[in-house]
N, C-alpha and C positions, 0 to 999 in steps of 0.2 A: 948684106943687110945694110941699109942706109939709115939716116937719121929719122926718116918718116916711119920705117918699120920699128925702130926702137921706141919712138914716141907712141905708136899704136899699142905696142906691148905694155908700156907704162900706163897708158890710158886704161887698158883692160885691167891691170892690177889695181889702179886707183878706183875704178868703178866697182870691182868686186869687193874691195875692202870697205868702201863707203856703204855698199849694200849690206854687208854684214853688220856694220855699226848701226845703221838705221834700223835693221831688223831687231837688234837688241833694244834699242831705244823705243821702238814702236810696240814691242811685245812685253813691256815691263820687265825686261831682263836685267835692269840695272839694280845692283845690290845696295847702292848707297850713293851719297852725294859725291864722294871722292871718285868712284868709278864713273859717275855721270860727267864730272869735270874732265876726267881723262879721255873719255870717249868724245866729248865735244871738242876738246883740244886737238885730238887726233883728226877728227872730221874737218876742223878748220885748217889744219896743216895739209891734209889731202886736197882740200879745195884750193889752197894756195899753190900747191905743186901743179895741180891741173891747170890753173890759170896761167902760171908762169910758163909752163910747157906750151900751152896754146899760143901765148904771146910770142914765144920764141919761134914757133913754126910759122906764124904769120909774118914775122920779120924776115925769116929765111925765105919764104915764098916771095915777098916783095923784093928782096935783094936779087933773087934769081931772075925775076921778071925784068928788073932794071938792068941786070947784066946781059940778059938776052937781047933787050932792045938796044943796048949800047953797042953790042957786037954786030947788030944788024945794020947799023947806020954807017 
């Protein structure tokens, strides 16, 4: 298992959790303002993790491409 496999697994977990939260929000499942704030905070955190992981994979991809071309020359 490499870092891409791990990232794909984490992306799946993030997507599933975000879907559950959105379902609660969209179906009037929020019991009060405190729960709403908690869910929105969690959703923001999940989005941040997704973005950071995406950025890390992009940087890793660029480093690998650069390393490949460096070794070819």
